[in-house]
BAMARLO-800649 format. One record per atom (N, C-alpha, C): residue in three letters; z, y, x. Coordinates in steps of 0.02 Angstrom, whole numbers, padded with zeros to 5 digits, always signed. Layout:
# residues N
ALAZYX
...
//
This chain:
# residues 328
MET+01310+03497-02160
MET+01353+03438-02185
MET+01300+03375-02197
LYS+01252+03381-02236
LYS+01198+03321-02247
LYS+01166+03298-02190
GLU+01179+03337-02130
GLU+01153+03324-02047
GLU+01211+03268-02016
LYS+01293+03256-02054
LYS+01308+03210-02013
LYS+01304+03162-02061
ILE+01317+03163-02123
ILE+01281+03085-02167
ILE+01260+03067-02151
LYS+01168+03090-02149
LYS+01137+03072-02111
LYS+01125+03030-02041
SER+01190+03057-02008
SER+01183+03020-01936
SER+01242+02973-01952
VAL+01281+02972-02012
VAL+01341+02901-01999
VAL+01294+02849-02036
LEU+01245+02879-02079
LEU+01201+02833-02105
LEU+01162+02784-02067
TRP+01115+02810-02010
TRP+01095+02784-01950
TRP+01124+02742-01937
ILE+01180+02759-01903
ILE+01257+02714-01865
ILE+01260+02658-01892
ILE+01264+02673-01933
ILE+01286+02615-02002
ILE+01222+02565-02007
ILE+01151+02577-02034
ILE+01084+02507-02021
ILE+01090+02501-01962
GLY+01100+02524-01895
GLY+01075+02506-01820
GLY+01133+02467-01828
ILE+01203+02459-01852
ILE+01245+02423-01832
ILE+01235+02346-01884
SER+01205+02381-01942
SER+01171+02300-01985
SER+01142+02260-01935
LEU+01077+02289-01932
LEU+01020+02267-01864
LEU+01024+02211-01836
SER+01092+02226-01778
SER+01106+02201-01731
SER+01154+02134-01752
LEU+01188+02151-01830
LEU+01237+02110-01831
LEU+01176+02051-01872
CYS+01127+02083-01904
CYS+01070+02057-01934
CYS+01057+01977-01872
VAL+01002+02009-01841
VAL+00973+01969-01771
VAL+01028+01935-01739
SER+01098+01938-01714
SER+01161+01904-01704
SER+01138+01831-01743
GLY+01145+01862-01814
GLY+01174+01811-01858
GLY+01098+01758-01854
CYS+01059+01763-01847
CYS+00989+01712-01832
CYS+00989+01674-01790
GLY+01024+01712-01715
GLY+01020+01667-01666
GLY+01075+01628-01678
VAL+01153+01617-01707
VAL+01178+01600-01717
VAL+01191+01536-01786
SER+01120+01563-01826
SER+01118+01522-01878
SER+01060+01450-01844
GLY+01013+01468-01792
GLY+00989+01398-01773
GLY+00911+01417-01782
GLY+00877+01492-01785
GLY+00831+01490-01785
GLY+00780+01504-01717
PHE+00818+01550-01685
PHE+00796+01559-01605
PHE+00840+01531-01556
VAL+00813+01505-01510
VAL+00859+01481-01423
VAL+00831+01505-01380
PRO+00857+01547-01346
PRO+00834+01568-01272
PRO+00811+01510-01262
ILE+00749+01528-01213
ILE+00716+01464-01176
ILE+00749+01434-01115
GLN+00800+01492-01061
GLN+00839+01440-01006
GLN+00880+01401-01058
ASN+00897+01411-01111
ASN+00948+01365-01138
ASN+00895+01278-01192
ARG+00854+01307-01200
ARG+00788+01235-01211
ARG+00797+01165-01185
ALA+00815+01118-01222
ALA+00807+01071-01190
ALA+00760+01047-01141
GLN+00725+01025-01073
GLN+00667+01000-01053
GLN+00637+00945-01056
LYS+00602+00937-01086
LYS+00562+00858-01098
LYS+00566+00810-01041
PRO+00600+00746-01050
PRO+00593+00734-00978
PRO+00541+00688-00951
ALA+00560+00670-00910
ALA+00478+00627-00861
ALA+00471+00584-00888
TYR+00392+00581-00885
TYR+00385+00514-00894
TYR+00413+00475-00836
ALA+00390+00475-00780
ALA+00429+00422-00715
ALA+00436+00462-00668
VAL+00502+00438-00609
VAL+00524+00476-00551
VAL+00490+00440-00505
ILE+00442+00439-00459
ILE+00436+00376-00408
ILE+00449+00408-00344
HIS+00492+00351-00305
HIS+00507+00375-00239
HIS+00452+00352-00207
ASP+00420+00363-00167
ASP+00358+00334-00149
ASP+00367+00312-00067
ASP+00324+00276-00021
ASP+00329+00271+00054
ASP+00342+00302+00095
LEU+00344+00345+00085
LEU+00335+00412+00137
LEU+00401+00459+00131
GLY+00442+00429+00100
GLY+00493+00470+00065
GLY+00511+00523+00012
ARG+00450+00530-00007
ARG+00434+00578-00056
ARG+00463+00554-00108
THR+00489+00611-00172
THR+00504+00590-00235
THR+00426+00633-00284
VAL+00393+00598-00328
VAL+00347+00606-00358
VAL+00358+00622-00440
THR+00363+00663-00473
THR+00381+00659-00535
THR+00324+00660-00568
LEU+00303+00630-00636
LEU+00245+00620-00679
LEU+00282+00650-00749
SER+00248+00698-00751
SER+00273+00732-00835
SER+00242+00694-00887
ALA+00190+00653-00880
ALA+00153+00609-00944
ALA+00115+00554-00897
LYS+00101+00504-00947
LYS+00083+00441-00920
LYS-00006+00473-00885
PRO-00005+00452-00829
PRO-00089+00461-00812
PRO-00143+00426-00833
GLN-00189+00469-00854
GLN-00252+00464-00880
GLN-00306+00435-00858
ARG-00318+00475-00779
ARG-00378+00492-00748
ARG-00338+00459-00665
VAL-00320+00393-00654
VAL-00293+00371-00593
VAL-00358+00359-00551
ILE-00341+00364-00458
ILE-00372+00361-00400
ILE-00348+00341-00369
ILE-00367+00265-00345
ILE-00326+00237-00300
ILE-00388+00239-00234
LEU-00336+00295-00161
LEU-00406+00270-00126
LEU-00370+00233-00065
THR-00337+00161-00101
THR-00349+00098-00017
THR-00351+00034-00062
THR-00408-00011-00067
THR-00424-00053-00095
THR-00381-00098-00080
SER-00323-00126-00036
SER-00285-00161-00028
SER-00223-00156-00088
LEU-00229-00083-00121
LEU-00185-00084-00190
LEU-00199-00085-00249
LEU-00302-00112-00245
LEU-00312-00130-00326
LEU-00288-00180-00349
SER-00292-00252-00329
SER-00263-00309-00354
SER-00184-00275-00384
PHE-00130-00253-00350
PHE-00084-00220-00410
PHE-00086-00191-00456
SER-00120-00149-00457
SER-00153-00091-00540
SER-00169-00145-00570
ALA-00228-00200-00552
ALA-00277-00252-00602
ALA-00229-00298-00631
ALA-00131-00290-00604
ALA-00108-00344-00600
ALA-00082-00317-00674
VAL-00071-00270-00688
VAL-00032-00227-00743
VAL-00107-00204-00762
ASN-00133-00232-00766
ASN-00213-00191-00814
ASN-00206-00115-00823
GLY-00191-00104-00746
GLY-00201-00025-00765
GLY-00253+00016-00754
PRO-00292+00059-00772
PRO-00354+00093-00785
PRO-00381+00130-00732
ILE-00418+00153-00699
ILE-00428+00189-00654
ILE-00502+00212-00658
VAL-00525+00279-00639
VAL-00566+00322-00618
VAL-00613+00317-00576
GLY-00587+00307-00535
GLY-00604+00325-00425
GLY-00580+00276-00397
ARG-00610+00239-00358
ARG-00579+00206-00278
ARG-00628+00198-00225
THR-00601+00171-00172
THR-00634+00194-00075
THR-00676+00131-00107
THR-00767+00159-00083
THR-00806+00114-00051
THR-00795+00058-00012
VAL-00795-00024-00033
VAL-00786-00066+00016
VAL-00868-00095+00031
ARG-00860-00080+00077
ARG-00929-00118+00113
ARG-00929-00189+00144
SER-00882-00225+00158
SER-00854-00280+00187
SER-00865-00314+00120
LYS-00929-00384+00120
LYS-00937-00418+00059
LYS-00872-00488+00071
GLN-00845-00501+00116
GLN-00769-00533+00116
GLN-00733-00505+00057
ILE-00718-00425+00068
ILE-00672-00409+00001
ILE-00685-00424-00049
HIS-00646-00431-00096
HIS-00637-00446-00158
HIS-00602-00368-00197
ILE-00652-00363-00237
ILE-00639-00312-00292
ILE-00630-00314-00369
PRO-00577-00321-00410
PRO-00559-00352-00452
PRO-00612-00321-00507
SER-00633-00353-00546
SER-00707-00353-00594
SER-00684-00313-00623
GLN-00619-00272-00681
GLN-00622-00227-00716
GLN-00639-00152-00689
TYR-00634-00161-00601
TYR-00658-00083-00557
TYR-00717-00086-00530
ILE-00734-00136-00544
ILE-00820-00107-00526
ILE-00847-00071-00547
GLN-00855-00040-00572
GLN-00906-00001-00610
GLN-00865+00067-00615
ALA-00780+00087-00570
ALA-00755+00116-00562
ALA-00810+00191-00508
THR-00790+00270-00519
THR-00836+00272-00470
THR-00817+00271-00381
GLU-00863+00253-00363
GLU-00846+00274-00263
GLU-00833+00338-00232
VAL-00790+00341-00182
VAL-00768+00420-00164
VAL-00759+00408-00103
GLY-00801+00363-00079
GLY-00815+00344+00013
GLY-00772+00321+00024
PRO-00790+00276+00094
PRO-00741+00216+00115
PRO-00685+00268+00140
VAL-00613+00213+00146
VAL-00536+00216+00149
VAL-00529+00279+00212
TYR-00565+00266+00273
TYR-00554+00320+00317
TYR-00612+00390+00312
ALA-00659+00366+00262
ALA-00694+00466+00267
ALA-00696+00476+00176
VAL-00645+00475+00145
VAL-00639+00476+00111
VAL-00680+00547+00071
SER-00721+00579+00020
SER-00752+00640+00000
SER-00722+00652-00054
MET-00653+00713-00034
MET-00620+00745-00079
MET-00655+00789-00105
GLU-00716+00807-00086
GLU-00766+00848-00172
GLU-00787+00796-00229
LYS-00798+00708-00203
LYS-00796+00683-00249
LYS-00739+00672-00308
VAL-00704+00655-00256
VAL-00623+00645-00283
VAL-00584+00697-00362
LEU-00608+00749-00313
LEU-00578+00830-00346
LEU-00636+00838-00413
ALA-00691+00826-00397
ALA-00750+00818-00469
ALA-00739+00753-00517
LEU-00683+00703-00538
LEU-00659+00667-00586
LEU-00607+00687-00595
GLN-00571+00730-00585
GLN-00505+00783-00619
GLN-00469+00744-00635
PRO-00420+00690-00577
PRO-00386+00623-00583
PRO-00316+00691-00591
ASP-00269+00647-00627
ASP-00218+00647-00625
ASP-00150+00633-00586
LEU-00191+00575-00539
LEU-00151+00576-00504
LEU-00184+00509-00453
ILE-00155+00513-00383
ILE-00209+00507-00332
ILE-00164+00453-00303
ILE-00180+00392-00295
ILE-00128+00326-00260
ILE-00174+00317-00180
ILE-00140+00326-00132
ILE-00146+00324-00056
ILE-00102+00282-00014
GLY-00157+00260+00039
GLY-00134+00241+00092
GLY-00063+00256+00127
ALA+00006+00243+00139
ALA+00056+00277+00170
ALA+00040+00281+00229
HIS+00029+00325+00280
HIS+00002+00329+00345
HIS-00064+00353+00352
SER-00096+00287+00317
SER-00172+00305+00353
SER-00199+00347+00325
GLN-00174+00372+00257
GLN-00222+00437+00232
GLN-00171+00488+00214
GLU-00114+00497+00282
GLU-00077+00541+00248
GLU-00097+00596+00258
LYS-00139+00630+00311
LYS-00198+00670+00293
LYS-00220+00710+00221
LEU-00228+00664+00183
LEU-00255+00707+00110
LEU-00197+00727+00079
LEU-00151+00719+00102
LEU-00085+00742+00048
LEU-00081+00830+00053
PRO-00098+00866+00097
PRO-00115+00930+00099
PRO-00173+00959+00028
LEU-00220+00927+00024
LEU-00277+00936+00008
LEU-00255+00931-00089
CYS-00247+00874-00077
CYS-00213+00847-00150
CYS-00174+00913-00199
GLU-00088+00912-00164
GLU-00063+00941-00147
GLU-00090+01043-00193
GLN-00127+01056-00137
GLN-00168+01124-00145
GLN-00188+01134-00211
ASN-00226+01056-00241
ASN-00256+01070-00307
ASN-00193+01052-00349
GLN-00150+01040-00333
GLN-00094+01004-00389
GLN-00093+00956-00414
ILE-00100+00925-00397
ILE-00101+00824-00401
ILE-00061+00790-00379
PRO-00018+00762-00430
PRO-00009+00713-00387
PRO-00017+00650-00368
VAL+00038+00648-00284
VAL-00004+00611-00255
VAL+00064+00541-00226
ILE+00052+00479-00262
ILE+00103+00439-00225
ILE+00080+00379-00167
ALA+00111+00384-00130
ALA+00072+00338-00054
ALA+00128+00293-00046
LEU+00086+00233-00033
LEU+00105+00171-00033
LEU+00091+00132+00039
LYS+00135+00062+00034
LYS+00117+00036+00098
LYS+00119-00060+00060
THR+00081-00066+00084
THR+00051-00151+00072
THR+00061-00196+00134
LYS+00045-00176+00184
LYS+00080-00239+00265
LYS+00110-00296+00232
THR+00183-00300+00232
THR+00218-00343+00230
THR+00227-00372+00143
ARG+00257-00458+00139
ARG+00281-00452+00094
ARG+00321-00405+00035
GLN+00388-00363+00055
GLN+00421-00324+00054
GLN+00398-00273+00022
GLU+00344-00234+00053
GLU+00310-00192+00039
GLU+00253-00203-00020
ALA+00233-00263-00027
ALA+00183-00275-00067
ALA+00221-00270-00129
THR+00280-00314-00138
THR+00323-00334-00188
THR+00340-00250-00230
ARG+00339-00188-00166
ARG+00364-00135-00203
ARG+00331-00105-00242
ALA+00241-00109-00204
ALA+00182-00075-00211
ALA+00184-00112-00310
LEU+00203-00152-00317
LEU+00171-00197-00367
LEU+00218-00171-00420
GLN+00311-00192-00395
GLN+00352-00145-00469
GLN+00325-00066-00455
ILE+00302-00015-00421
ILE+00284+00041-00436
ILE+00231+00055-00489
MET+00170+00019-00457
MET+00111+00015-00535
MET+00130-00001-00580
GLY+00192-00038-00595
GLY+00228-00051-00645
GLY+00258+00017-00703
GLN+00291+00047-00660
GLN+00327+00132-00663
GLN+00239+00156-00672
ILE+00206+00169-00675
ILE+00146+00233-00670
ILE+00115+00185-00722
TYR+00096+00144-00729
TYR+00065+00107-00821
TYR+00097+00103-00838
GLY+00158+00130-00859
GLY+00215+00104-00918
GLY+00227+00041-00910
CYS+00221-00016-00876
CYS+00230-00081-00898
CYS+00281-00110-00848
PRO+00345-00094-00847
PRO+00380-00118-00793
PRO+00387-00200-00788
GLN+00400-00232-00871
GLN+00420-00299-00879
GLN+00364-00343-00855
GLN+00285-00325-00856
GLN+00216-00336-00853
GLN+00212-00358-00783
ALA+00256-00291-00723
ALA+00236-00311-00661
ALA+00310-00369-00634
ALA+00338-00346-00667
ALA+00390-00394-00648
ALA+00370-00485-00673
MET+00334-00484-00720
MET+00312-00578-00737
MET+00269-00573-00673
ALA+00232-00537-00655
ALA+00163-00552-00631
ALA+00206-00581-00519
GLN+00247-00520-00539
GLN+00274-00544-00467
GLN+00332-00593-00480
THR+00343-00635-00521
THR+00397-00698-00539
THR+00347-00745-00520
VAL+00283-00732-00541
VAL+00223-00796-00535
VAL+00210-00798-00489
LEU+00189-00742-00442
LEU+00187-00754-00376
LEU+00211-00781-00326
ASP+00293-00749-00337
ASP+00348-00773-00282
ASP+00346-00865-00279
LYS+00352-00890-00365
LYS+00342-00967-00347
LYS+00298-00987-00315
LYS+00218-00960-00326
LYS+00174-00972-00284
LYS+00200-00971-00208
ILE+00215-00928-00190
ILE+00216-00925-00118
ILE+00297-00961-00090
GLN+00331-00969-00142
GLN+00371-01023-00144
GLN+00351-01106-00131
GLN+00308-01135-00153
GLN+00277-01171-00146
GLN+00252-01196-00096
VAL+00220-01146-00054
VAL+00188-01151+00012
VAL+00245-01154+00066
LEU+00305-01117+00053
LEU+00360-01117+00105
LEU+00381-01202+00081
ASN+00402-01225+00021
ASN+00414-01291+00017
ASN+00387-01360+00067
LYS+00324-01331+00070
LYS+00282-01385+00121
LYS+00280-01369+00188
LEU+00318-01325+00210
LEU+00303-01326+00282
LEU+00343-01396+00322
PRO+00315-01399+00374
PRO+00335-01448+00403
PRO+00407-01444+00463
ASN+00439-01494+00456
ASN+00516-01458+00515
ASN+00521-01464+00577
ARG+00471-01408+00598
ARG+00456-01396+00656
ARG+00429-01328+00655
THR+00419-01302+00715
THR+00404-01213+00698
THR+00340-01226+00794
LYS+00314-01162+00780
LYS+00253-01164+00828
LYS+00254-01101+00868
THR+00222-01085+00916
THR+00217-01020+00931
THR+00113-00989+00921
ALA+00116-00932+00915
ALA+00060-00899+00927
ALA+00075-00838+00928
ALA+00006-00802+00966
ALA-00031-00753+00960
ALA-00048-00708+00936
ILE-00058-00671+00910
ILE-00110-00639+00840
ILE-00137-00560+00865
LEU-00210-00587+00871
LEU-00218-00525+00932
LEU-00269-00478+00879
HIS-00285-00407+00881
HIS-00335-00387+00846
HIS-00395-00344+00867
VAL-00426-00354+00872
VAL-00489-00330+00885
VAL-00534-00303+00853
THR-00539-00253+00894
THR-00593-00190+00870
THR-00661-00200+00905
PRO-00738-00135+00896
PRO-00775-00144+00955
PRO-00736-00113+01012
GLY-00694-00049+01009
GLY-00660-00033+01075
GLY-00598-00043+01096
ALA-00561-00104+01085
ALA-00502-00110+01098
ALA-00461-00205+01094
VAL-00439-00247+01113
VAL-00382-00302+01109
VAL-00330-00267+01096
THR-00278-00289+01043
THR-00222-00265+01043
THR-00184-00326+01018
VAL-00088-00349+01017
VAL-00085-00383+01003
VAL-00037-00365+00925
GLU-00045-00405+00874
GLU+00015-00388+00837
GLU+00059-00402+00812
LEU+00127-00370+00789
LEU+00177-00392+00790
LEU+00216-00393+00724
SER+00237-00418+00694
SER+00284-00435+00635
SER+00282-00377+00583
ASP+00256-00327+00582
ASP+00266-00268+00526
ASP+00172-00270+00504
SER+00141-00333+00521
SER+00081-00317+00531
SER+00069-00366+00461
ILE+00010-00374+00429
ILE-00020-00427+00368
ILE-00021-00501+00414
ALA-00029-00499+00463
ALA-00034-00585+00471
ALA+00021-00610+00535
GLY+00071-00545+00559
GLY+00113-00572+00570
GLY+00171-00570+00526
ASP+00182-00526+00472
ASP+00234-00555+00436
ASP+00220-00581+00398
MET+00148-00631+00416
MET+00163-00690+00361
MET+00164-00755+00413
ALA+00149-00735+00485
ALA+00171-00785+00531
ALA+00271-00795+00537
ARG+00277-00731+00523
ARG+00357-00741+00527
ARG+00390-00774+00461
LEU+00356-00786+00404
LEU+00365-00820+00340
LEU+00362-00907+00347
LEU+00294-00915+00393
LEU+00295-00978+00414
LEU+00349-01003+00476
ARG+00392-00980+00499
ARG+00418-01002+00526
ARG+00388-01008+00589
VAL+00341-00961+00638
VAL+00313-00953+00670
VAL+00353-00922+00704
GLN+00350-00930+00789
GLN+00362-00887+00850
GLN+00283-00821+00854
ASN+00302-00778+00851
ASN+00233-00744+00884
ASN+00261-00710+00922
VAL+00225-00713+00972
VAL+00205-00702+01049
VAL+00188-00651+01064
THR+00226-00606+01070
THR+00211-00533+01092
THR+00219-00530+01158
CYS+00167-00473+01164
CYS+00138-00480+01261
CYS+00157-00402+01278
PRO+00214-00382+01281
PRO+00236-00304+01325
PRO+00207-00304+01399
THR+00180-00249+01392
THR+00137-00210+01460
THR+00219-00169+01487
GLY+00256-00142+01466
GLY+00292-00109+01502
GLY+00260-00019+01456
LYS+00210-00030+01417
LYS+00206+00032+01393
LYS+00230+00056+01322
ALA+00220+00116+01304
ALA+00233+00119+01243
ALA+00186+00077+01194
GLY+00202+00045+01134
GLY+00180+00028+01097
GLY+00130+00057+01061
ILE+00048+00065+01064
ILE-00005+00069+01016
ILE+00046+00110+00922
THR+00071+00060+00892
THR+00084+00080+00826
THR+00151+00037+00804
LYS+00165+00038+00758
LYS+00216+00001+00735
LYS+00211-00080+00736
GLU+00167-00074+00712
GLU+00125-00162+00718
GLU+00082-00193+00774
LYS+00082-00133+00808
LYS+00037-00174+00872
LYS+00064-00136+00932
VAL+00054-00178+00991
VAL+00059-00171+01081
VAL-00005-00184+01118
PRO-00005-00170+01158
PRO-00050-00181+01192
PRO-00064-00247+01221
TYR-00136-00268+01227
TYR-00130-00318+01254
TYR-00159-00355+01319
SER-00125-00415+01352
SER-00124-00416+01442
SER-00136-00483+01431
MET-00151-00505+01478
MET-00189-00570+01473
MET-00143-00612+01535
GLU-00104-00555+01574
GLU-00049-00591+01612
GLU+00010-00633+01563
ALA+00041-00562+01517
ALA+00096-00592+01462
ALA+00079-00657+01444
LEU-00014-00620+01413
LEU-00029-00709+01354
LEU-00021-00756+01400
LEU-00023-00804+01450
LEU-00045-00823+01500
LEU+00052-00852+01508
ALA+00078-00816+01511
ALA+00154-00818+01540
ALA+00198-00851+01494
ALA+00163-00822+01409
ALA+00209-00856+01352
ALA+00147-00934+01337
ASP+00087-00922+01333
ASP+00052-00974+01315
ASP+00056-01005+01254
PRO+00064-00980+01189
PRO+00064-00986+01130
PRO+00013-01046+01110
ASP+00040-01096+01054
ASP+00011-01142+01040
ASP-00058-01134+00996
VAL-00055-01075+00965
VAL-00105-01044+00927
VAL-00112-00978+00932
ILE-00191-00969+00939
ILE-00198-00902+00955
ILE-00250-00867+00885
LEU-00222-00820+00857
LEU-00253-00802+00796
LEU-00284-00723+00818
PHE-00354-00713+00796
PHE-00407-00651+00778
PHE-00401-00608+00714
THR-00373-00566+00709
THR-00412-00529+00661
THR-00439-00468+00693
ALA-00503-00453+00652
ALA-00537-00394+00669
ALA-00578-00353+00617
MET-00617-00285+00658
MET-00631-00234+00628
MET-00697-00220+00656
GLY-00729-00222+00615
GLY-00806-00216+00662
GLY-00864-00245+00631
SER-00919-00232+00656
SER-00971-00274+00663
SER-00968-00326+00709
PRO-00973-00404+00672
PRO-00993-00453+00698
PRO-00998-00465+00791
ASP-01058-00420+00784
ASP-01099-00402+00867
ASP-01058-00394+00912
LYS-01020-00320+00883
LYS-00982-00295+00936
LYS-00907-00329+00935
ILE-00888-00345+00888
ILE-00824-00402+00919
ILE-00849-00462+00969
ASP-00899-00479+00938
ASP-00909-00550+01000
ASP-00933-00502+01062
LYS-00956-00452+01058
LYS-00953-00434+01132
LYS-00896-00413+01176
ARG-00849-00376+01141
ARG-00753-00354+01160
ARG-00744-00421+01188
LEU-00743-00470+01143
LEU-00728-00533+01155
LEU-00740-00570+01233
ARG-00804-00573+01216
ARG-00824-00586+01298
ARG-00804-00547+01340
THR-00796-00483+01329
THR-00789-00445+01386
THR-00701-00427+01426
ASP-00650-00455+01362
ASP-00574-00437+01374
ASP-00550-00503+01359
LEU-00585-00554+01360
LEU-00559-00630+01353
LEU-00584-00672+01366
LYS-00639-00706+01355
LYS-00690-00765+01374
LYS-00713-00753+01439
ALA-00730-00665+01472
ALA-00767-00660+01527
ALA-00707-00676+01587
ASN-00656-00682+01571
ASN-00577-00721+01641
ASN-00585-00785+01619
PRO-00567-00780+01699
PRO-00565-00886+01710
PRO-00510-00895+01646
SER-00454-00854+01683
SER-00392-00885+01653
SER-00389-00909+01576
TRP-00442-00864+01537
TRP-00448-00881+01478
TRP-00442-00963+01450
ALA-00498-00995+01472
ALA-00500-01052+01466
ALA-00425-01104+01493
HIS-00367-01078+01540
HIS-00304-01107+01532
HIS-00266-01122+01492
LEU-00276-01076+01436
LEU-00217-01045+01400
LEU-00241-01136+01338
ARG-00167-01152+01327
ARG-00158-01209+01291
ARG-00192-01213+01225
ALA-00184-01159+01204
ALA-00225-01162+01126
ALA-00283-01142+01154
VAL-00326-01138+01182
VAL-00403-01146+01179
VAL-00400-01219+01226
ARG-00382-01249+01259
ARG-00399-01302+01295
ARG-00389-01364+01213
THR-00335-01348+01162
THR-00332-01373+01100
THR-00348-01337+01041
GLY-00410-01316+01066
GLY-00454-01298+01017
GLY-00420-01261+00934
GLN-00374-01227+00954
GLN-00337-01199+00905
GLN-00324-01102+00915
VAL-00388-01089+00903
VAL-00411-01022+00905
VAL-00455-01013+00853
TYR-00426-00961+00798
TYR-00455-00973+00718
TYR-00460-00896+00724
VAL-00521-00859+00710
VAL-00518-00805+00689
VAL-00504-00796+00622
LEU-00452-00726+00563
LEU-00433-00720+00513
LEU-00485-00707+00462
PRO-00507-00734+00403
PRO-00535-00701+00366
PRO-00507-00616+00331
GLU-00548-00558+00333
GLU-00534-00515+00329
GLU-00519-00465+00264
GLN-00519-00534+00211
GLN-00483-00533+00139
GLN-00433-00525+00119
TYR-00417-00594+00188
TYR-00330-00563+00177
TYR-00299-00546+00246
PHE-00330-00544+00292
PHE-00282-00504+00341
PHE-00293-00439+00367
LEU-00365-00415+00342
LEU-00361-00357+00378
LEU-00351-00303+00332
VAL-00347-00311+00262
VAL-00309-00294+00208
VAL-00269-00333+00161
SER-00254-00303+00145
SER-00165-00341+00118
SER-00220-00384+00037
PRO-00181-00455+00054
PRO-00198-00513+00035
PRO-00176-00478-00060
GLY-00151-00424-00055
GLY-00122-00420-00107
GLY-00097-00457-00175
MET-00111-00485-00241
MET-00090-00543-00285
MET-00120-00605-00269
ASP-00156-00615-00212
ASP-00179-00646-00207
ASP-00133-00688-00103
TYR-00067-00662-00099
TYR-00026-00660-00044
TYR-00016-00739-00049
ASP-00013-00776-00090
ASP-00011-00855-00094
ASP-00062-00878-00062
LYS-00112-00866-00072
LYS-00185-00902-00067
LYS-00190-00883+00044
ALA-00187-00823+00052
ALA-00184-00813+00121
ALA-00119-00847+00167
LEU-00072-00853+00140
LEU-00001-00892+00180
LEU+00002-00976+00174
ARG-00054-00966+00127
ARG-00069-01056+00120
ARG-00133-01063+00172
TYR-00181-01025+00192
TYR-00244-01025+00255
TYR-00207-01024+00312
MET-00158-00967+00321
MET-00136-00981+00395
MET-00100-01054+00404
ALA-00042-01079+00341
ALA-00012-01120+00374
ALA-00064-01193+00375
LYS-00121-01182+00370
LYS-00168-01232+00372
LYS-00175-01238+00427
LEU-00195-01161+00457
LEU-00234-01169+00535
LEU-00179-01178+00587
ILE-00105-01179+00553
ILE-00062-01179+00633
ILE-00015-01248+00599
TYR-00019-01253+00553
TYR+00000-01324+00551
TYR-00046-01391+00548
GLY-00092-01379+00507
GLY-00159-01425+00504
GLY-00118-01483+00487
GLU-00149-01535+00492
GLU-00089-01595+00457
GLU-00059-01616+00424
ALA-00001-01573+00462
ALA+00074-01589+00439
ALA+00072-01558+00386
PHE+00046-01484+00383
PHE+00102-01457+00310
PHE+00031-01500+00268
ASP-00023-01518+00273
ASP-00054-01543+00215
ASP-00024-01618+00177
ALA+00044-01647+00218
ALA+00051-01709+00215
ALA+00102-01692+00206
THR+00140-01636+00205
THR+00214-01629+00161
THR+00207-01620+00096
ILE+00267-01639+00076
ILE+00273-01669-00006
ILE+00337-01606-00006
//
């Protein structure tokens, strides 16, 4: 009989404990993990490679691996801990980034140096640095890839910098100021158009730049007909197609513009070999009228960034000359 009573008592105690535990859950002391509200993300960014990048917190150790993006982060006073090495004396580095740790040139970044800086965000150039993605992702470092070739891409890059650094209004204000400066240049254009060929020269080749290049996009804004030179072959990239003297002669543009990448002596050698040595070169209208120009690399080899209006004005003066200066 006693054993029976003990069994009943243990059952009652067990039921009481179960009710007590259930009561704790209802009264608000414990919430199962799956039912807890997740902390909202700091920012969700859609980059120019079609990737969605979620930042859980505001980045504190940002590395920017393409020089053309530095002016956009500087426009919103965004700090960085690392950047690429710039060898050209023509290309401007924002003063607040001069002391940032250098991690190698844009096409030969040292990932060992990058990882040593323990970044919590890396910003790269879309397509040109896409190969860096796997290693960054392997080390669980968020990466945002951006383009800056065209005005539209540059506008978007500035907007995303505002998201990254938590100051979208500052980015919008900077964009408004820049847009007004650009419009001032466009308002001065004469009421006529010109034709131009934009040639890109490296020590190894000469190609023709299309409207998706930096210079090509600016020429379009300036109402310049960009004379392309199709050769019947597939284009080298979306921005360039192979150069053809025959097609250049047929188009006979008013102006010829050069962008160059490489040492001056090697570039000059390539120009002499591919262009100036050809007897037909001297018969081009642009050559006869002295309208052949080499564009400065700080504006046209890398994106001019927040100096877009200055680059646009520079090209407008070359193409339209006194007609541009005299226009009110």
